[in-house]
PDB file with one MODEL, atoms N, CA, C and O in Angstrom:
MODEL        1
ATOM      1  N   MET A   1       0.821  -1.191   0.000  1.00  0.00           N
ATOM      2  CA  MET A   1       0.000   0.000   0.000  1.00  0.00           C
ATOM      3  C   MET A   1       0.866   1.256   0.000  1.00  0.00           C
ATOM      4  O   MET A   1       0.560   2.220  -0.702  1.00  0.00           O
ATOM      5  N   VAL A   2       1.929   1.251   0.771  1.00  0.00           N
ATOM      6  CA  VAL A   2       2.828   2.398   0.837  1.00  0.00           C
ATOM      7  C   VAL A   2       3.530   2.584  -0.497  1.00  0.00           C
ATOM      8  O   VAL A   2       3.752   3.718  -0.923  1.00  0.00           O
ATOM      9  N   ALA A   3       3.879   1.501  -1.160  1.00  0.00           N
ATOM     10  CA  ALA A   3       4.562   1.595  -2.451  1.00  0.00           C
ATOM     11  C   ALA A   3       3.641   2.216  -3.499  1.00  0.00           C
ATOM     12  O   ALA A   3       4.088   3.032  -4.305  1.00  0.00           O
ATOM     13  N   ILE A   4       2.378   1.844  -3.497  1.00  0.00           N
ATOM     14  CA  ILE A   4       1.431   2.399  -4.467  1.00  0.00           C
ATOM     15  C   ILE A   4       1.220   3.891  -4.198  1.00  0.00           C
ATOM     16  O   ILE A   4       1.174   4.695  -5.129  1.00  0.00           O
ATOM     17  N   LEU A   5       1.095   4.250  -2.940  1.00  0.00           N
ATOM     18  CA  LEU A   5       0.917   5.656  -2.581  1.00  0.00           C
ATOM     19  C   LEU A   5       2.142   6.479  -2.975  1.00  0.00           C
ATOM     20  O   LEU A   5       2.003   7.608  -3.444  1.00  0.00           O
ATOM     21  N   THR A   6       3.329   5.926  -2.791  1.00  0.00           N
ATOM     22  CA  THR A   6       4.561   6.615  -3.165  1.00  0.00           C
ATOM     23  C   THR A   6       4.624   6.825  -4.671  1.00  0.00           C
ATOM     24  O   THR A   6       4.999   7.903  -5.130  1.00  0.00           O
ATOM     25  N   ILE A   7       4.265   5.820  -5.432  1.00  0.00           N
ATOM     26  CA  ILE A   7       4.294   5.937  -6.889  1.00  0.00           C
ATOM     27  C   ILE A   7       3.267   6.971  -7.364  1.00  0.00           C
ATOM     28  O   ILE A   7       3.571   7.792  -8.230  1.00  0.00           O
ATOM     29  N   VAL A   8       2.069   6.935  -6.809  1.00  0.00           N
ATOM     30  CA  VAL A   8       1.028   7.882  -7.216  1.00  0.00           C
ATOM     31  C   VAL A   8       1.440   9.312  -6.882  1.00  0.00           C
ATOM     32  O   VAL A   8       1.278  10.211  -7.707  1.00  0.00           O
ATOM     33  N   LEU A   9       1.965   9.524  -5.692  1.00  0.00           N
ATOM     34  CA  LEU A   9       2.391  10.873  -5.313  1.00  0.00           C
ATOM     35  C   LEU A   9       3.561  11.355  -6.163  1.00  0.00           C
ATOM     36  O   LEU A   9       3.626  12.538  -6.499  1.00  0.00           O
ATOM     37  N   SER A  10       4.477  10.473  -6.513  1.00  0.00           N
ATOM     38  CA  SER A  10       5.603  10.839  -7.370  1.00  0.00           C
ATOM     39  C   SER A  10       5.119  11.226  -8.759  1.00  0.00           C
ATOM     40  O   SER A  10       5.605  12.196  -9.339  1.00  0.00           O
ATOM     41  N   LEU A  11       4.163  10.474  -9.296  1.00  0.00           N
ATOM     42  CA  LEU A  11       3.630  10.801 -10.616  1.00  0.00           C
ATOM     43  C   LEU A  11       2.865  12.123 -10.594  1.00  0.00           C
ATOM     44  O   LEU A  11       2.985  12.929 -11.517  1.00  0.00           O
ATOM     45  N   LEU A  12       2.082  12.343  -9.544  1.00  0.00           N
ATOM     46  CA  LEU A  12       1.343  13.598  -9.446  1.00  0.00           C
ATOM     47  C   LEU A  12       2.281  14.789  -9.289  1.00  0.00           C
ATOM     48  O   LEU A  12       2.045  15.852  -9.864  1.00  0.00           O
ATOM     49  N   ASN A  13       3.332  14.612  -8.518  1.00  0.00           N
ATOM     50  CA  ASN A  13       4.300  15.679  -8.321  1.00  0.00           C
ATOM     51  C   ASN A  13       4.995  16.010  -9.637  1.00  0.00           C
ATOM     52  O   ASN A  13       5.190  17.184  -9.955  1.00  0.00           O
ATOM     53  N   GLY A  14       5.365  15.006 -10.391  1.00  0.00           N
ATOM     54  CA  GLY A  14       6.007  15.230 -11.682  1.00  0.00           C
ATOM     55  C   GLY A  14       5.078  15.904 -12.665  1.00  0.00           C
ATOM     56  O   GLY A  14       5.510  16.744 -13.455  1.00  0.00           O
ATOM     57  N   THR A  15       3.809  15.547 -12.628  1.00  0.00           N
ATOM     58  CA  THR A  15       2.832  16.157 -13.521  1.00  0.00           C
ATOM     59  C   THR A  15       2.658  17.636 -13.193  1.00  0.00           C
ATOM     60  O   THR A  15       2.558  18.468 -14.094  1.00  0.00           O
ATOM     61  N   VAL A  16       2.625  17.954 -11.934  1.00  0.00           N
ATOM     62  CA  VAL A  16       2.486  19.353 -11.531  1.00  0.00           C
ATOM     63  C   VAL A  16       3.713  20.148 -11.949  1.00  0.00           C
ATOM     64  O   VAL A  16       3.586  21.288 -12.396  1.00  0.00           O
ATOM     65  N   MET A  17       4.886  19.571 -11.814  1.00  0.00           N
ATOM     66  CA  MET A  17       6.106  20.283 -12.194  1.00  0.00           C
ATOM     67  C   MET A  17       6.167  20.525 -13.693  1.00  0.00           C
ATOM     68  O   MET A  17       6.637  21.577 -14.126  1.00  0.00           O
ATOM     69  N   HIS A  18       5.702  19.574 -14.493  1.00  0.00           N
ATOM     70  CA  HIS A  18       5.717  19.759 -15.943  1.00  0.00           C
ATOM     71  C   HIS A  18       4.601  20.683 -16.404  1.00  0.00           C
ATOM     72  O   HIS A  18       4.681  21.255 -17.491  1.00  0.00           O
ATOM     73  N   ALA A  19       3.577  20.832 -15.605  1.00  0.00           N
ATOM     74  CA  ALA A  19       2.463  21.687 -15.994  1.00  0.00           C
ATOM     75  C   ALA A  19       2.781  23.163 -15.794  1.00  0.00           C
ATOM     76  O   ALA A  19       2.109  24.015 -16.374  1.00  0.00           O
ATOM     77  N   GLN A  20       3.780  23.482 -14.995  1.00  0.00           N
ATOM     78  CA  GLN A  20       4.132  24.879 -14.776  1.00  0.00           C
ATOM     79  C   GLN A  20       4.907  25.398 -15.975  1.00  0.00           C
ATOM     80  O   GLN A  20       5.905  24.806 -16.387  1.00  0.00           O
ATOM     81  N   VAL A  21       4.447  26.487 -16.522  1.00  0.00           N
ATOM     82  CA  VAL A  21       5.044  27.055 -17.720  1.00  0.00           C
ATOM     83  C   VAL A  21       5.776  28.335 -17.333  1.00  0.00           C
ATOM     84  O   VAL A  21       5.314  29.100 -16.487  1.00  0.00           O
ATOM     85  N   ASP A  22       6.913  28.549 -17.960  1.00  0.00           N
ATOM     86  CA  ASP A  22       7.626  29.808 -17.736  1.00  0.00           C
ATOM     87  C   ASP A  22       6.847  30.933 -18.403  1.00  0.00           C
ATOM     88  O   ASP A  22       6.517  30.865 -19.586  1.00  0.00           O
ATOM     89  N   THR A  23       6.565  31.956 -17.629  1.00  0.00           N
ATOM     90  CA  THR A  23       5.857  33.102 -18.191  1.00  0.00           C
ATOM     91  C   THR A  23       6.874  34.088 -18.740  1.00  0.00           C
ATOM     92  O   THR A  23       7.985  34.180 -18.220  1.00  0.00           O
ATOM     93  N   PRO A  24       6.517  34.821 -19.772  1.00  0.00           N
ATOM     94  CA  PRO A  24       7.457  35.813 -20.289  1.00  0.00           C
ATOM     95  C   PRO A  24       7.632  36.941 -19.278  1.00  0.00           C
ATOM     96  O   PRO A  24       6.749  37.185 -18.456  1.00  0.00           O
ATOM     97  N   PRO A  25       8.749  37.615 -19.338  1.00  0.00           N
ATOM     98  CA  PRO A  25       8.961  38.711 -18.380  1.00  0.00           C
ATOM     99  C   PRO A  25       7.964  39.835 -18.645  1.00  0.00           C
ATOM    100  O   PRO A  25       7.489  39.998 -19.769  1.00  0.00           O
ATOM    101  N   PRO A  26       7.656  40.596 -17.624  1.00  0.00           N
ATOM    102  CA  PRO A  26       6.707  41.698 -17.822  1.00  0.00           C
ATOM    103  C   PRO A  26       7.312  42.762 -18.734  1.00  0.00           C
ATOM    104  O   PRO A  26       8.533  42.911 -18.783  1.00  0.00           O
ATOM    105  N   PRO A  27       6.484  43.492 -19.444  1.00  0.00           N
ATOM    106  CA  PRO A  27       7.020  44.536 -20.320  1.00  0.00           C
ATOM    107  C   PRO A  27       7.650  45.649 -19.499  1.00  0.00           C
ATOM    108  O   PRO A  27       7.265  45.867 -18.350  1.00  0.00           O
ATOM    109  N   PRO A  28       8.606  46.348 -20.070  1.00  0.00           N
ATOM    110  CA  PRO A  28       9.236  47.439 -19.315  1.00  0.00           C
ATOM    111  C   PRO A  28       8.222  48.546 -19.055  1.00  0.00           C
ATOM    112  O   PRO A  28       7.316  48.762 -19.859  1.00  0.00           O
ATOM    113  N   PRO A  29       8.369  49.241 -17.944  1.00  0.00           N
ATOM    114  CA  PRO A  29       7.414  50.311 -17.634  1.00  0.00           C
ATOM    115  C   PRO A  29       7.546  51.452 -18.639  1.00  0.00           C
ATOM    116  O   PRO A  29       8.622  51.716 -19.176  1.00  0.00           O
ATOM    117  N   THR A  30       6.446  52.103 -18.869  1.00  0.00           N
ATOM    118  CA  THR A  30       6.473  53.231 -19.795  1.00  0.00           C
ATOM    119  C   THR A  30       7.123  54.429 -19.115  1.00  0.00           C
ATOM    120  O   THR A  30       6.952  54.627 -17.912  1.00  0.00           O
ATOM    121  N   PRO A  31       7.854  55.215 -19.861  1.00  0.00           N
ATOM    122  CA  PRO A  31       8.478  56.392 -19.246  1.00  0.00           C
ATOM    123  C   PRO A  31       7.406  57.416 -18.895  1.00  0.00           C
ATOM    124  O   PRO A  31       6.344  57.444 -19.516  1.00  0.00           O
ATOM    125  N   PRO A  32       7.679  58.251 -17.908  1.00  0.00           N
ATOM    126  CA  PRO A  32       6.686  59.268 -17.535  1.00  0.00           C
ATOM    127  C   PRO A  32       6.529  60.279 -18.670  1.00  0.00           C
ATOM    128  O   PRO A  32       7.467  60.508 -19.435  1.00  0.00           O
ATOM    129  N   PRO A  33       5.365  60.874 -18.776  1.00  0.00           N
ATOM    130  CA  PRO A  33       5.179  61.859 -19.850  1.00  0.00           C
ATOM    131  C   PRO A  33       6.049  63.082 -19.601  1.00  0.00           C
ATOM    132  O   PRO A  33       6.183  63.560 -18.474  1.00  0.00           O
ATOM    133  N   GLU A  34       6.616  63.558 -20.652  1.00  0.00           N
ATOM    134  CA  GLU A  34       7.488  64.732 -20.533  1.00  0.00           C
ATOM    135  C   GLU A  34       6.652  65.977 -20.807  1.00  0.00           C
ATOM    136  O   GLU A  34       6.511  66.412 -21.950  1.00  0.00           O
ATOM    137  N   LEU A  35       6.109  66.530 -19.751  1.00  0.00           N
ATOM    138  CA  LEU A  35       5.270  67.712 -19.871  1.00  0.00           C
ATOM    139  C   LEU A  35       6.041  68.937 -19.406  1.00  0.00           C
ATOM    140  O   LEU A  35       6.820  68.857 -18.456  1.00  0.00           O
ATOM    141  N   PRO A  36       5.832  70.057 -20.059  1.00  0.00           N
ATOM    142  CA  PRO A  36       6.505  71.272 -19.604  1.00  0.00           C
ATOM    143  C   PRO A  36       5.919  71.737 -18.276  1.00  0.00           C
ATOM    144  O   PRO A  36       4.707  71.690 -18.067  1.00  0.00           O
ATOM    145  N   LEU A  37       6.787  72.182 -17.396  1.00  0.00           N
ATOM    146  CA  LEU A  37       6.338  72.620 -16.082  1.00  0.00           C
ATOM    147  C   LEU A  37       5.885  74.072 -16.076  1.00  0.00           C
ATOM    148  O   LEU A  37       5.098  74.466 -15.215  1.00  0.00           O
ATOM    149  N   ASP A  38       6.356  74.861 -17.000  1.00  0.00           N
ATOM    150  CA  ASP A  38       6.087  76.292 -16.943  1.00  0.00           C
ATOM    151  C   ASP A  38       5.084  76.766 -17.988  1.00  0.00           C
ATOM    152  O   ASP A  38       5.087  77.944 -18.346  1.00  0.00           O
ATOM    153  N   SER A  39       4.234  75.885 -18.482  1.00  0.00           N
ATOM    154  CA  SER A  39       3.292  76.313 -19.520  1.00  0.00           C
ATOM    155  C   SER A  39       2.207  77.223 -18.954  1.00  0.00           C
ATOM    156  O   SER A  39       1.819  78.183 -19.619  1.00  0.00           O
ATOM    157  N   GLY A  40       1.710  76.957 -17.764  1.00  0.00           N
ATOM    158  CA  GLY A  40       0.660  77.787 -17.193  1.00  0.00           C
ATOM    159  C   GLY A  40       1.002  78.291 -15.816  1.00  0.00           C
ATOM    160  O   GLY A  40       0.108  78.653 -15.050  1.00  0.00           O
ATOM    161  N   ILE A  41       2.284  78.324 -15.483  1.00  0.00           N
ATOM    162  CA  ILE A  41       2.686  78.687 -14.122  1.00  0.00           C
ATOM    163  C   ILE A  41       2.406  80.163 -13.839  1.00  0.00           C
ATOM    164  O   ILE A  41       2.098  80.528 -12.704  1.00  0.00           O
ATOM    165  N   ILE A  42       2.510  81.007 -14.854  1.00  0.00           N
ATOM    166  CA  ILE A  42       2.242  82.435 -14.652  1.00  0.00           C
ATOM    167  C   ILE A  42       0.775  82.639 -14.295  1.00  0.00           C
ATOM    168  O   ILE A  42       0.453  83.395 -13.379  1.00  0.00           O
ATOM    169  N   LEU A  43      -0.116  81.961 -15.023  1.00  0.00           N
ATOM    170  CA  LEU A  43      -1.540  82.087 -14.720  1.00  0.00           C
ATOM    171  C   LEU A  43      -1.855  81.540 -13.333  1.00  0.00           C
ATOM    172  O   LEU A  43      -2.691  82.095 -12.619  1.00  0.00           O
ATOM    173  N   LEU A  44      -1.196  80.470 -12.956  1.00  0.00           N
ATOM    174  CA  LEU A  44      -1.410  79.902 -11.630  1.00  0.00           C
ATOM    175  C   LEU A  44      -0.945  80.861 -10.538  1.00  0.00           C
ATOM    176  O   LEU A  44      -1.626  81.014  -9.523  1.00  0.00           O
ATOM    177  N   LEU A  45       0.187  81.500 -10.728  1.00  0.00           N
ATOM    178  CA  LEU A  45       0.674  82.470  -9.746  1.00  0.00           C
ATOM    179  C   LEU A  45      -0.249  83.681  -9.656  1.00  0.00           C
ATOM    180  O   LEU A  45      -0.523  84.171  -8.561  1.00  0.00           O
ATOM    181  N   ILE A  46      -0.727  84.162 -10.793  1.00  0.00           N
ATOM    182  CA  ILE A  46      -1.649  85.305 -10.782  1.00  0.00           C
ATOM    183  C   ILE A  46      -2.941  84.936 -10.064  1.00  0.00           C
ATOM    184  O   ILE A  46      -3.461  85.720  -9.270  1.00  0.00           O
ATOM    185  N   ALA A  47      -3.463  83.735 -10.345  1.00  0.00           N
ATOM    186  CA  ALA A  47      -4.688  83.291  -9.672  1.00  0.00           C
ATOM    187  C   ALA A  47      -4.460  83.159  -8.169  1.00  0.00           C
ATOM    188  O   ALA A  47      -5.348  83.486  -7.381  1.00  0.00           O
ATOM    189  N   GLY A  48      -3.285  82.685  -7.762  1.00  0.00           N
ATOM    190  CA  GLY A  48      -2.971  82.578  -6.342  1.00  0.00           C
ATOM    191  C   GLY A  48      -2.884  83.933  -5.669  1.00  0.00           C
ATOM    192  O   GLY A  48      -3.355  84.103  -4.544  1.00  0.00           O
ATOM    193  N   LEU A  49      -2.286  84.897  -6.349  1.00  0.00           N
ATOM    194  CA  LEU A  49      -2.208  86.250  -5.792  1.00  0.00           C
ATOM    195  C   LEU A  49      -3.589  86.884  -5.673  1.00  0.00           C
ATOM    196  O   LEU A  49      -3.886  87.535  -4.672  1.00  0.00           O
ATOM    197  N   ILE A  50      -4.423  86.702  -6.673  1.00  0.00           N
ATOM    198  CA  ILE A  50      -5.781  87.258  -6.617  1.00  0.00           C
ATOM    199  C   ILE A  50      -6.570  86.614  -5.486  1.00  0.00           C
ATOM    200  O   ILE A  50      -7.260  87.307  -4.738  1.00  0.00           O
ATOM    201  N   TYR A  51      -6.474  85.300  -5.357  1.00  0.00           N
ATOM    202  CA  TYR A  51      -7.202  84.603  -4.292  1.00  0.00           C
ATOM    203  C   TYR A  51      -6.671  85.005  -2.914  1.00  0.00           C
ATOM    204  O   TYR A  51      -7.449  85.200  -1.980  1.00  0.00           O
ATOM    205  N   GLY A  52      -5.356  85.127  -2.788  1.00  0.00           N
ATOM    206  CA  GLY A  52      -4.774  85.540  -1.515  1.00  0.00           C
ATOM    207  C   GLY A  52      -5.187  86.942  -1.124  1.00  0.00           C
ATOM    208  O   GLY A  52      -5.493  87.198   0.040  1.00  0.00           O
ATOM    209  N   SER A  53      -5.200  87.857  -2.086  1.00  0.00           N
ATOM    210  CA  SER A  53      -5.626  89.224  -1.767  1.00  0.00           C
ATOM    211  C   SER A  53      -7.112  89.264  -1.420  1.00  0.00           C
ATOM    212  O   SER A  53      -7.529  90.074  -0.592  1.00  0.00           O
ATOM    213  N   TYR A  54      -7.911  88.407  -2.038  1.00  0.00           N
ATOM    214  CA  TYR A  54      -9.335  88.321  -1.697  1.00  0.00           C
ATOM    215  C   TYR A  54      -9.516  87.848  -0.257  1.00  0.00           C
ATOM    216  O   TYR A  54     -10.329  88.407   0.478  1.00  0.00           O
ATOM    217  N   ILE A  55      -8.777  86.837   0.147  1.00  0.00           N
ATOM    218  CA  ILE A  55      -8.887  86.305   1.511  1.00  0.00           C
ATOM    219  C   ILE A  55      -8.427  87.349   2.529  1.00  0.00           C
ATOM    220  O   ILE A  55      -9.063  87.526   3.567  1.00  0.00           O
ATOM    221  N   VAL A  56      -7.324  88.040   2.234  1.00  0.00           N
ATOM    222  CA  VAL A  56      -6.818  89.058   3.162  1.00  0.00           C
ATOM    223  C   VAL A  56      -7.814  90.201   3.288  1.00  0.00           C
ATOM    224  O   VAL A  56      -8.091  90.660   4.396  1.00  0.00           O
ATOM    225  N   SER A  57      -8.357  90.668   2.161  1.00  0.00           N
ATOM    226  CA  SER A  57      -9.322  91.772   2.241  1.00  0.00           C
ATOM    227  C   SER A  57     -10.598  91.335   2.952  1.00  0.00           C
ATOM    228  O   SER A  57     -11.218  92.138   3.650  1.00  0.00           O
ATOM    229  N   LYS A  58     -10.992  90.099   2.790  1.00  0.00           N
ATOM    230  CA  LYS A  58     -12.175  89.583   3.487  1.00  0.00           C
ATOM    231  C   LYS A  58     -11.943  89.559   4.998  1.00  0.00           C
ATOM    232  O   LYS A  58     -12.836  89.913   5.767  1.00  0.00           O
ATOM    233  N   ARG A  59     -10.754  89.146   5.423  1.00  0.00           N
ATOM    234  CA  ARG A  59     -10.440  89.120   6.857  1.00  0.00           C
ATOM    235  C   ARG A  59     -10.356  90.528   7.432  1.00  0.00           C
ATOM    236  O   ARG A  59     -10.765  90.764   8.568  1.00  0.00           O
ATOM    237  N   ILE A  60      -9.824  91.465   6.646  1.00  0.00           N
ATOM    238  CA  ILE A  60      -9.733  92.851   7.118  1.00  0.00           C
ATOM    239  C   ILE A  60     -11.133  93.428   7.289  1.00  0.00           C
ATOM    240  O   ILE A  60     -11.416  94.080   8.294  1.00  0.00           O
ATOM    241  N   ARG A  61     -12.014  93.193   6.311  1.00  0.00           N
ATOM    242  CA  ARG A  61     -13.390  93.680   6.424  1.00  0.00           C
ATOM    243  C   ARG A  61     -14.104  93.041   7.606  1.00  0.00           C
ATOM    244  O   ARG A  61     -14.875  93.709   8.295  1.00  0.00           O
ATOM    245  N   LEU A  62     -13.861  91.761   7.851  1.00  0.00           N
ATOM    246  CA  LEU A  62     -14.487  91.068   8.974  1.00  0.00           C
ATOM    247  C   LEU A  62     -13.979  91.628  10.300  1.00  0.00           C
ATOM    248  O   LEU A  62     -14.752  91.770  11.248  1.00  0.00           O
ATOM    249  N   ALA A  63     -12.676  91.950  10.374  1.00  0.00           N
ATOM    250  CA  ALA A  63     -12.114  92.512  11.600  1.00  0.00           C
ATOM    251  C   ALA A  63     -12.664  93.918  11.852  1.00  0.00           C
ATOM    252  O   ALA A  63     -12.867  94.296  13.006  1.00  0.00           O
ATOM    253  N   ARG A  64     -12.906  94.692  10.804  1.00  0.00           N
ATOM    254  CA  ARG A  64     -13.446  96.047  10.970  1.00  0.00           C
ATOM    255  C   ARG A  64     -14.891  96.005  11.448  1.00  0.00           C
ATOM    256  O   ARG A  64     -15.304  96.844  12.248  1.00  0.00           O
ATOM    257  N   THR A  65     -15.658  95.040  10.966  1.00  0.00           N
ATOM    258  CA  THR A  65     -17.062  94.974  11.375  1.00  0.00           C
ATOM    259  C   THR A  65     -17.203  94.472  12.804  1.00  0.00           C
ATOM    260  O   THR A  65     -18.188  94.797  13.467  1.00  0.00           O
ATOM    261  N   ARG A  66     -16.261  93.702  13.293  1.00  0.00           N
ATOM    262  CA  ARG A  66     -16.321  93.200  14.672  1.00  0.00           C
ATOM    263  C   ARG A  66     -15.968  94.281  15.683  1.00  0.00           C
ATOM    264  O   ARG A  66     -16.483  94.275  16.801  1.00  0.00           O
ATOM    265  N   SER A  67     -15.096  95.206  15.303  1.00  0.00           N
ATOM    266  CA  SER A  67     -14.670  96.225  16.278  1.00  0.00           C
ATOM    267  C   SER A  67     -15.421  97.512  16.145  1.00  0.00           C
ATOM    268  O   SER A  67     -15.169  98.455  16.895  1.00  0.00           O
TER     269      SER A  67
ENDMDL
END
């Protein structure tokens, strides 16, 4: 009985080993997009200055109404 079990397990183990296929390597990663950093930076800075001045003027008006 032990001999039959050993033979069956050996055959099953060999079958599993032959069933495993080497997979191809993964493709190389794509390079990051090369986008210009300064295409809209001026508009972004202007928008930030406008928003900042709006917030400051809002706080000044709020402080004047409280006192």
